C-alpha positions as CSV (number, residue, x, y, z in Angstrom):
1,M,0.0,0.0,0.0
2,K,1.1,3.5,-0.8
3,R,1.9,5.6,2.3
4,I,-0.1,8.8,2.4
5,I,0.0,12.0,4.4
6,F,-3.2,13.7,5.3
7,F,-5.2,15.2,8.2
8,I,-7.5,12.7,10.0
9,Q,-10.4,13.8,12.2
10,F,-11.5,10.8,14.2
11,F,-15.1,9.7,14.2
12,I,-17.0,9.4,17.5
13,L,-20.5,8.0,18.1
14,T,-22.1,11.4,17.9
15,A,-22.6,13.2,14.6
16,F,-19.5,15.0,13.1
17,I,-18.1,16.2,9.9
18,I,-15.1,14.8,8.0
19,S,-12.8,17.1,6.1
20,A,-10.1,16.1,3.6
21,V,-6.9,17.8,2.5
22,E,-4.4,17.1,-0.3
23,V,-2.6,13.7,0.0
24,D,1.0,12.9,-0.9
25,K,0.4,9.6,-2.7
26,S,-3.2,8.8,-3.8
27,E,-4.2,5.2,-4.4
28,L,-5.2,6.4,-7.9
29,Q,-2.1,8.4,-8.8
30,S,-0.6,5.6,-10.9
31,A,-3.8,4.8,-12.8
32,G,-2.9,4.4,-16.4
33,S,0.9,4.4,-15.8
34,D,3.2,1.4,-16.6
35,E,3.2,0.6,-12.9
36,T,-0.4,0.2,-11.8
37,I,-3.8,-0.5,-13.5
38,V,-6.7,1.0,-11.4
39,F,-10.0,1.5,-13.3
40,I,-11.6,4.8,-12.5
41,N,-15.4,4.4,-12.6
42,Y,-18.3,6.6,-12.1
43,T,-19.8,5.3,-8.9
44,G,-22.2,8.0,-8.0
45,P,-26.0,8.4,-8.4
46,H,-27.6,8.0,-11.9
47,S,-30.4,9.9,-13.5
48,K,-31.3,6.7,-15.4
49,I,-30.3,3.2,-14.3
50,D,-30.1,0.5,-17.1
51,S,-31.1,-3.0,-16.0
52,L,-28.5,-5.7,-16.1
53,A,-30.5,-7.4,-18.8
54,S,-30.3,-4.4,-21.1
55,I,-26.6,-4.0,-20.5
56,K,-25.9,-7.6,-21.4
57,G,-28.3,-7.2,-24.4
58,I,-25.8,-4.8,-26.0
59,G,-23.1,-7.6,-26.1
60,S,-25.6,-10.4,-27.0
61,S,-27.0,-8.5,-30.0
62,M,-23.5,-8.0,-31.4
63,G,-22.4,-11.6,-30.8
64,S,-25.5,-13.1,-32.4
65,E,-24.6,-11.6,-35.7
66,I,-20.9,-12.7,-35.5
67,S,-21.9,-16.3,-34.5
68,K,-23.5,-16.9,-37.9
69,N,-20.1,-17.4,-39.5
70,T,-17.1,-17.1,-37.2
71,E,-14.7,-18.0,-39.9
72,K,-15.5,-14.9,-42.0
73,S,-14.7,-11.3,-41.2
74,A,-17.7,-9.2,-40.3
75,R,-19.0,-6.2,-38.4
76,S,-21.9,-5.9,-36.0
77,G,-23.4,-3.3,-33.7
78,N,-24.4,0.4,-33.9
79,S,-22.9,3.8,-33.5
80,R,-22.7,3.4,-29.7
81,Y,-21.3,-0.1,-29.4
82,S,-19.9,-2.2,-32.3
83,V,-17.5,-5.0,-33.0
84,I,-15.1,-5.8,-35.9
85,H,-14.6,-9.6,-36.3
86,A,-11.2,-9.6,-38.1
87,V,-10.1,-13.0,-39.3
88,D,-7.8,-14.0,-42.2
89,P,-7.2,-17.8,-42.8
90,S,-4.5,-17.0,-45.4
91,E,-2.2,-15.5,-42.7
92,K,-1.0,-18.3,-40.4
93,S,1.7,-16.8,-38.2
94,K,-0.3,-14.2,-36.2
95,L,-3.6,-13.9,-34.4
96,D,-7.1,-13.1,-35.5
97,A,-9.1,-10.8,-33.2
98,D,-12.4,-9.2,-32.3
99,I,-12.3,-5.5,-31.8
100,I,-15.0,-4.0,-29.6
101,I,-15.5,-0.3,-30.2
102,I,-17.1,2.1,-27.7
103,G,-18.6,4.9,-29.8
104,S,-18.7,8.6,-28.8
105,E,-22.4,8.4,-27.8
106,A,-21.9,5.4,-25.5
107,T,-22.8,5.9,-21.8
108,V,-21.1,3.0,-20.1
109,D,-19.2,4.4,-17.1
110,H,-18.3,1.5,-14.9
111,I,-15.8,-1.3,-15.7
112,N,-18.2,-3.9,-14.3
113,N,-20.9,-2.9,-16.9
114,L,-18.3,-2.9,-19.7
115,R,-17.3,-6.4,-18.6
116,H,-20.9,-7.5,-18.7
117,I,-21.2,-6.3,-22.3
118,I,-18.0,-8.2,-23.3
119,A,-19.1,-11.3,-21.4
120,A,-22.5,-11.3,-23.1
121,Y,-20.8,-10.9,-26.4
122,L,-18.5,-13.9,-25.8
123,S,-21.4,-16.1,-24.8
124,S,-23.5,-15.1,-27.7
125,A,-20.8,-15.3,-30.4
126,Y,-18.9,-18.3,-29.2
127,G,-21.1,-20.2,-26.7
128,Y,-19.1,-19.5,-23.5
129,S,-20.8,-20.1,-20.2
130,E,-21.8,-17.0,-18.3
131,K,-19.1,-17.7,-15.6
132,D,-16.3,-18.3,-18.1
133,A,-17.3,-15.3,-20.1
134,E,-17.3,-13.1,-17.1
135,T,-13.8,-14.4,-16.1
136,L,-12.5,-13.8,-19.6
137,S,-13.9,-10.3,-19.7
138,V,-12.0,-9.3,-16.5
139,F,-8.7,-10.4,-18.1
140,I,-9.6,-8.8,-21.5
141,T,-10.2,-5.4,-19.9
142,V,-6.9,-5.6,-17.8
143,Y,-5.0,-6.8,-20.9
144,N,-6.3,-3.9,-23.0
145,A,-5.5,-1.4,-20.2
146,V,-1.9,-2.8,-19.9
147,Y,-1.4,-2.4,-23.7
148,R,-3.3,0.8,-24.1
149,G,-1.8,2.9,-26.9
150,K,0.9,0.4,-27.6
151,L,0.1,-0.1,-31.3
152,A,3.5,-1.8,-32.1
153,D,2.7,-4.6,-29.6
154,F,-0.6,-5.2,-31.3
155,Q,1.0,-5.1,-34.8
156,N,3.7,-7.6,-33.8
157,K,1.1,-10.1,-32.4
158,Y,-1.9,-9.7,-34.6
159,K,-2.6,-10.2,-38.3
160,K,-2.6,-7.3,-40.7
161,I,-6.4,-7.4,-41.0
162,V,-6.5,-6.6,-37.2
163,S,-3.8,-4.0,-37.0
164,D,-5.2,-2.2,-40.0
165,S,-8.3,-1.4,-37.9
166,L,-6.3,-0.1,-34.9
167,S,-4.9,3.3,-34.2
168,A,-2.3,4.4,-31.6
169,S,-4.6,6.9,-30.0
170,R,-7.5,4.4,-29.6
171,C,-6.2,0.9,-29.3
172,G,-6.7,-0.8,-26.0
173,L,-8.7,0.6,-23.0
174,S,-8.1,3.7,-20.9
175,V,-8.4,3.2,-17.1
176,N,-10.6,6.3,-16.9
177,Y,-14.3,5.8,-17.9
178,K,-14.4,9.4,-19.2
179,D,-12.0,8.4,-22.0
180,W,-13.9,5.4,-23.2
181,P,-16.5,7.0,-25.5
182,G,-15.0,7.5,-29.0
183,S,-11.5,6.4,-27.9
184,S,-11.6,2.7,-27.2
185,Q,-10.7,-0.3,-29.3
186,I,-10.8,-3.4,-27.1
187,V,-8.8,-6.2,-28.7
188,I,-9.9,-9.8,-28.0
189,P,-7.3,-12.3,-29.3
190,L,-8.8,-15.3,-31.1
191,F,-7.1,-18.7,-30.9
192,D,-9.5,-21.1,-32.7
193,V,-12.6,-19.7,-34.4
194,T,-12.9,-22.9,-36.6
195,N,-13.7,-25.3,-33.8
196,G,-14.9,-22.6,-31.3
197,G,-15.8,-23.6,-27.7
198,L,-13.5,-23.1,-24.8
199,S,-10.4,-22.3,-26.8
200,T,-11.9,-19.7,-29.1
201,I,-10.2,-16.9,-27.0
202,D,-6.4,-17.1,-26.6
203,T,-6.3,-17.2,-22.8
204,S,-2.5,-17.3,-22.8
205,V,-2.3,-13.9,-24.4
206,I,-4.9,-12.1,-22.1
207,S,-3.3,-13.6,-19.0
208,D,0.4,-13.0,-19.9
209,S,2.9,-12.1,-17.1
210,Q,2.3,-8.4,-17.4
211,V,-1.5,-8.7,-17.0
212,V,-1.1,-11.0,-14.0
213,K,1.5,-8.7,-12.5
214,H,-1.0,-5.8,-12.6
215,M,-3.8,-7.9,-11.2
216,Q,-1.6,-8.9,-8.3
217,E,-1.3,-5.2,-7.3
218,D,-4.9,-5.0,-6.2
219,D,-5.5,-5.4,-2.5
220,D,-7.3,-8.8,-3.1
221,K,-4.8,-9.6,-5.8
222,N,-7.7,-10.6,-8.0
223,I,-7.4,-14.1,-6.6
224,E,-10.9,-15.3,-7.5
225,S,-10.7,-14.2,-11.1
226,R,-7.2,-15.8,-11.4
227,K,-8.6,-19.0,-9.9
228,D,-11.3,-19.0,-12.4
229,M,-8.8,-18.5,-15.3
230,V,-6.8,-21.4,-14.0
231,D,-9.9,-23.5,-14.1
232,I,-10.5,-22.5,-17.7
233,K,-6.9,-23.4,-18.6
234,E,-7.1,-26.7,-16.9
235,R,-10.3,-27.5,-18.9
236,E,-8.5,-26.3,-22.0
237,A,-5.7,-28.6,-21.3
238,E,-8.0,-31.6,-20.8
239,Q,-9.8,-30.9,-24.1
240,A,-6.5,-30.4,-25.9
241,T,-5.2,-33.6,-24.4
242,E,-8.3,-35.5,-25.6
243,K,-7.9,-33.9,-29.1
244,A,-4.2,-34.9,-29.1
245,R,-5.2,-38.5,-28.3
246,D,-7.7,-38.5,-31.1
247,S,-5.3,-36.9,-33.4
248,Q,-2.6,-39.4,-32.5
249,K,-5.0,-42.3,-33.2
250,N,-5.8,-40.6,-36.5
251,A,-2.1,-40.2,-37.2
252,V,-1.5,-43.9,-36.6
253,Q,-4.3,-44.8,-39.0
254,E,-3.0,-42.3,-41.6
255,Q,0.5,-43.9,-41.3
256,K,-1.0,-47.3,-41.8
257,K,-2.7,-46.1,-44.9
258,L,0.6,-44.6,-46.0
259,N,2.4,-47.9,-45.5
260,D,-0.3,-49.6,-47.6
261,E,0.1,-47.0,-50.3
262,K,3.9,-47.5,-50.3
263,E,3.4,-51.3,-50.8
264,K,1.0,-50.6,-53.7
265,T,3.5,-48.1,-55.2
266,A,6.3,-50.6,-54.9
267,E,4.2,-53.3,-56.6
268,A,3.1,-50.9,-59.3
269,Q,6.7,-49.8,-59.9
270,K,7.7,-53.5,-60.2
271,E,5.0,-54.2,-62.7
272,A,5.9,-51.1,-64.7
273,Q,9.5,-52.0,-64.8
274,S,8.7,-55.6,-65.8
275,A,6.3,-54.3,-68.5
276,Q,9.0,-51.9,-69.7
277,K,11.5,-54.8,-70.0
278,D,9.0,-56.9,-71.9
279,A,8.3,-54.0,-74.3
280,E,12.0,-53.4,-74.8
281,K,12.6,-57.1,-75.6
282,A,9.6,-57.3,-77.9
283,N,10.8,-54.1,-79.7
284,Q,14.2,-55.7,-80.2
285,E,12.7,-58.8,-81.6
286,A,10.5,-56.8,-83.9
287,E,13.5,-54.8,-85.2
288,E,15.4,-58.0,-85.9
289,A,12.5,-59.6,-87.7
290,R,11.9,-56.5,-89.8
291,A,15.6,-56.3,-90.7
292,L,15.5,-60.0,-91.8
293,A,12.2,-59.5,-93.7
294,D,13.6,-56.4,-95.5
295,A,16.7,-58.4,-96.5
296,N,14.4,-61.1,-98.1
297,P,11.5,-59.2,-99.6
298,Q,10.3,-62.2,-101.5
299,D,10.0,-64.4,-98.4
300,K,6.3,-64.1,-97.3
301,E,6.9,-66.1,-94.1
302,L,9.5,-63.6,-93.0
303,Q,7.2,-60.7,-93.8
304,K,4.4,-62.2,-91.8
305,D,6.7,-62.9,-88.9
306,A,8.0,-59.3,-88.9
307,E,4.5,-57.9,-88.9
308,A,3.5,-60.2,-86.0
309,K,6.6,-59.2,-84.0
310,E,5.9,-55.5,-84.7
311,A,2.2,-55.9,-83.5
312,E,3.4,-57.7,-80.4
313,A,6.0,-55.0,-79.7
314,E,3.3,-52.3,-80.0
315,E,1.1,-54.2,-77.7
316,K,3.9,-54.6,-75.2
317,R,4.7,-50.8,-75.4
318,N,1.0,-50.0,-74.8
319,A,1.0,-52.3,-71.8
320,A,4.2,-50.7,-70.5
321,E,2.7,-47.2,-70.9
322,E,-0.4,-48.3,-69.0
323,K,1.7,-49.8,-66.2
324,M,3.8,-46.6,-66.0
325,E,0.6,-44.5,-65.8
326,A,-0.7,-46.8,-63.1
327,Y,2.6,-46.4,-61.3
328,Q,2.5,-42.6,-61.6
329,E,-1.0,-42.5,-60.3
330,Q,-0.2,-44.7,-57.4
331,K,2.9,-42.7,-56.6
332,A,0.7,-39.5,-56.6
333,A,-1.7,-41.3,-54.2
334,E,1.2,-42.2,-52.0
335,E,2.5,-38.6,-51.9
336,K,-1.0,-37.4,-51.1
337,Q,-1.3,-39.9,-48.3
338,Q,2.2,-38.9,-47.1
339,K,0.9,-35.3,-46.8
340,S,-2.1,-36.5,-44.9
341,A,0.0,-38.6,-42.5
342,E,2.4,-35.7,-41.9
343,E,-0.6,-33.3,-41.3
344,A,-2.1,-35.8,-38.8
345,K,1.2,-36.0,-36.9
346,Q,1.5,-32.2,-36.9
347,T,-2.0,-31.8,-35.6
348,A,-1.4,-34.3,-32.9
349,S,1.9,-32.6,-32.0
350,E,0.2,-29.1,-31.9
351,Q,-2.7,-30.3,-29.8
352,Q,-0.3,-31.9,-27.3
353,A,1.8,-28.7,-27.2
354,V,-1.4,-26.7,-26.4
355,A,-2.2,-29.2,-23.6
356,D,1.3,-29.0,-22.2
357,K,1.3,-25.2,-22.4
358,K,-2.1,-24.8,-20.6
359,T,-1.2,-27.4,-18.0
360,S,2.1,-25.6,-17.3
361,E,0.5,-22.2,-17.1
362,A,-2.2,-23.5,-14.8
363,Q,0.2,-25.2,-12.4
364,S,2.5,-22.2,-12.3
365,E,-0.4,-19.8,-11.6
366,R,-1.9,-22.1,-8.9
367,K,1.4,-21.9,-7.0
368,E,1.4,-18.1,-7.4
369,I,-2.2,-17.8,-6.2
370,A,-1.5,-20.0,-3.2
371,K,1.3,-17.7,-2.2
372,D,-0.8,-14.6,-2.8
373,Q,-3.7,-16.0,-0.7
374,Q,-1.4,-16.3,2.3
375,E,-0.3,-12.6,1.9
376,V,-3.9,-11.5,1.6
377,I,-5.0,-13.4,4.7
378,K,-2.0,-12.0,6.6
379,Q,-2.9,-8.5,5.6
380,E,-6.6,-8.9,6.4
381,I,-5.7,-10.2,9.9
382,A,-3.3,-7.2,10.4
383,N,-6.0,-4.7,9.2
384,A,-8.7,-6.3,11.4
385,S,-6.5,-5.7,14.5
386,A,-5.1,-2.3,13.6
387,P,-6.6,0.9,15.0
388,S,-8.4,2.7,12.3
389,A,-10.3,5.8,11.3
390,Y,-12.3,7.1,8.3
391,A,-11.4,10.1,6.3
392,I,-12.3,11.6,2.9
393,Q,-9.5,11.9,0.5
394,L,-9.3,14.5,-2.3
395,V,-9.4,12.8,-5.7
396,D,-10.1,15.7,-8.1
397,E,-9.0,19.1,-6.8
398,S,-10.5,21.1,-9.7
399,A,-13.9,19.6,-9.2
400,L,-13.5,19.2,-5.4
401,L,-14.4,15.5,-5.6
402,S,-13.4,13.2,-2.8
403,G,-13.5,9.5,-1.8
404,L,-14.0,7.8,1.5
405,V,-11.0,5.9,2.9
406,K,-10.3,3.8,5.9
407,I,-6.9,4.4,7.5
408,N,-4.5,2.4,9.7
409,T,-3.8,5.1,12.3
410,N,-0.5,3.4,13.4
411,T,1.0,3.4,9.9
412,G,-1.1,5.9,7.8
413,D,-1.7,3.1,5.3
414,V,-5.0,2.9,3.5
415,I,-6.8,-0.2,4.7
416,K,-9.7,0.2,2.3
417,S,-10.9,2.7,-0.3
418,S,-14.5,3.3,-1.3
419,P,-15.3,2.9,-5.0
420,V,-17.3,6.1,-4.7
421,K,-14.9,8.9,-5.8
422,V,-17.5,11.7,-6.4
423,I,-18.3,13.0,-2.9
424,R,-18.8,16.7,-3.5
425,N,-17.4,19.7,-1.7
426,R,-15.2,17.7,0.8
427,T,-18.1,17.2,3.2
428,M,-19.5,14.1,4.8
429,Y,-21.3,13.2,8.1
430,K,-22.0,10.2,10.2
431,A,-25.7,9.2,10.0
432,G,-26.4,6.2,12.2
433,D,-24.3,3.3,10.9
434,N,-23.8,5.0,7.6
435,F,-22.2,8.1,6.2
436,I,-24.2,10.8,4.4
437,A,-22.9,13.1,1.7
438,I,-23.8,14.8,-1.6
439,A,-22.3,12.8,-4.4
440,G,-22.4,12.5,-8.2
441,E,-21.7,14.3,-11.4
442,N,-24.1,15.7,-14.0
443,S,-22.6,13.9,-17.0
444,G,-23.9,11.0,-19.2
445,N,-26.3,9.1,-17.0
446,G,-24.8,10.6,-13.8
447,A,-26.8,12.7,-11.4
448,V,-26.0,14.6,-8.1
449,K,-28.0,13.4,-5.1
450,L,-27.8,13.0,-1.4
451,V,-26.5,9.5,-0.6
452,L,-25.9,7.0,2.2
453,L,-22.6,5.0,2.2
454,S,-22.2,1.9,4.2
455,S,-19.3,2.1,6.7
456,D,-18.7,-1.6,6.0
457,T,-18.7,-1.9,2.2
458,M,-18.1,1.9,1.7
459,E,-20.5,1.7,-1.2
460,I,-23.8,3.7,-1.8
461,T,-26.7,1.9,-0.2
462,K,-29.4,4.6,-0.8
463,E,-30.0,7.7,-2.9
464,S,-32.4,10.6,-2.4
465,N,-35.3,10.7,-4.8
466,E,-34.5,14.4,-5.4
467,T,-31.6,15.9,-7.4
468,A,-29.2,18.0,-5.3
469,A,-27.6,21.1,-6.7
470,E,-23.9,20.6,-7.7
471,K,-22.7,23.5,-5.6
472,S,-24.8,22.7,-2.6
473,V,-23.3,22.5,0.8
474,L,-24.4,19.9,3.3
475,I,-25.2,20.9,6.9
476,Q,-26.0,18.7,9.9
477,D,-28.3,19.7,12.7
478,G,-28.7,16.9,15.1
479,N,-30.3,14.0,13.2
480,E,-31.4,16.2,10.4
481,F,-29.5,17.4,7.3
482,Y,-29.9,20.4,5.1
483,C,-28.9,20.8,1.4
484,V,-30.1,22.6,-1.7
485,I,-32.2,20.5,-4.2
486,Q,-32.9,21.3,-7.8
487,D,-36.2,21.2,-9.6
488,G,-35.6,22.1,-13.2
489,S,-33.7,25.5,-13.1
490,D,-35.0,26.4,-9.7
491,C,-33.4,25.5,-6.4
492,Y,-34.9,25.1,-2.9
493,L,-33.6,24.4,0.6
494,A,-34.5,20.8,1.7
495,K,-34.4,19.0,5.1
496,Y,-33.7,15.2,5.3
497,D,-33.6,12.7,8.1
498,Q,-30.9,10.1,8.5
499,E,-32.6,7.7,6.1
500,L,-32.7,10.3,3.3
501,N,-36.5,10.9,3.6
502,L,-37.4,14.4,2.5
503,K,-39.1,16.1,5.5
504,L,-39.4,19.7,4.3
505,K,-38.8,21.7,1.2
506,S,-38.7,25.5,1.2
507,S,-41.4,27.4,-0.7
508,S,-38.9,30.1,-1.5
509,K,-36.2,29.7,-4.1
510,V,-32.6,29.9,-3.1
511,K,-29.2,30.2,-4.7
512,A,-27.7,26.8,-5.7
513,A,-24.5,27.6,-3.8
514,T,-26.0,29.4,-0.9
515,P,-24.3,29.0,2.5
516,I,-26.7,27.4,5.1
517,T,-26.5,29.0,8.6
518,I,-28.5,27.5,11.4
519,S,-29.3,30.0,14.2
520,G,-31.6,28.8,16.9
521,Q,-35.0,28.2,15.3
522,H,-34.0,29.9,12.1
523,I,-32.1,29.0,9.0
524,I,-30.3,31.8,7.0
525,V,-29.8,31.3,3.3
526,S,-29.3,33.4,0.1
527,G,-32.5,33.8,-1.9
528,A,-32.6,33.3,-5.6
529,S,-32.5,37.1,-6.1
530,G,-29.4,37.4,-4.0
531,G,-30.9,38.7,-0.8
532,I,-30.9,37.1,2.6
533,L,-33.8,34.8,3.5
534,L,-34.7,34.0,7.1
535,L,-36.5,30.7,7.2
536,E,-38.3,29.0,10.1
537,K,-36.7,25.7,10.9
538,S,-40.1,24.2,11.7
539,D,-41.5,24.6,8.2
540,L,-38.8,26.2,6.0
541,K,-41.1,29.2,5.3
542,E,-39.9,32.8,5.4
543,T,-40.2,34.4,8.8
544,V,-43.1,36.9,8.9
545,K,-41.7,40.4,9.3
């Protein structure tokens, strides 16, 4: 863990405020560097929440089109999400690939949702189970983040049809969701599109040493995903071994056929050579008979004998030619069978090599996982016993966005970071067992709302129904909380309880960024026109003058 320097205000059982200051080394500082891969997601409230089914439907619809003929290049999708299925059987030395493109109008803002889209695509296009597809999607996204912008690496590994569709500014995947629309080309290496199934995706490529190294840098070291990948590789090894056995049996049969063909070729050659000798002998006898007949033109018997010998020689020559043609045909058949036998042996060898490779990778990774598990357990035990406190950490100074962190107060190390990095205006309070804050951004499907965060998971457990003003402050008064909410272009002061139930809303309009001052039974705010408003705490109505 990175050591950080910051101010901590301890939490006590009563209500209090948490303030954050600049930190020396943020957990997110290396995101996108060569050292650390940390995906930055939008984890605040949303104005519209897409169902999981609709998110997966994006990937499924693209995959169903590609599944119609995986051996042929194709495109599928729309302006928001699309895929290029780039395959070229004529180029053997490099990889085919699918390239998922996130269009400029896309609204995906969390790595988990992007992974759901990729997983659904893999299931629809290639028949992967949901679990295997989700595992592959984790590795695919990390792989593309590791090689983001490294066009030369993609060109060296992938076929021309793939690299021709990539650009240095877009290839791979940024770690920041804000960079995804219009600037993402997610490359999925394909190993076997002909037979499909478990080995369609090249698992060795997406889980290379660099990818695994970055996955190990997470607090949980991505142990569960890595275990699932090992499981896939072990099953790949089993399938490859079974294919290798079948291929070896086929190679034996092909060799047996080759031996039979060789015997036939030897016999045909022997017959052709014998027929050639007979033809040569008959031709010699015919020439001698003709010479004798020519020397005795009046001798009819010699003439008949010469003609008979010539006819026999022609017959022998024809027979020899036929035998030679039969030999040549048989020799061609032998050569064809020789090629079949060699291909069968090569296939068996390649399948066994795949099996051996996957087995070796799986065994090596299992050992590494076991070691990492011990480290994680050791760290969890240390964190559980360490004195701790919560604080909010500045994430974006220009937008004044912060995130909740849990700190080891002995060492200053971050024990846990909240995925929510959009807490506004550096303010958060304790509300029962939860924390309450204004969080969110008004971009894409994002929205700004009052939220509750669990002190355990540090994730949002509830959002207000109303939209909060971006510049609103949050003020606590006992078990009640005040902020500015927005209704269209108008803003109002609102009072909430600890469960985010709206108790009161002012009838008077206020400034979005108004300070909120509580004085006895009154609340003082800046009205929409700029003047001071004195509101009754009991009903948030203006005090009668």
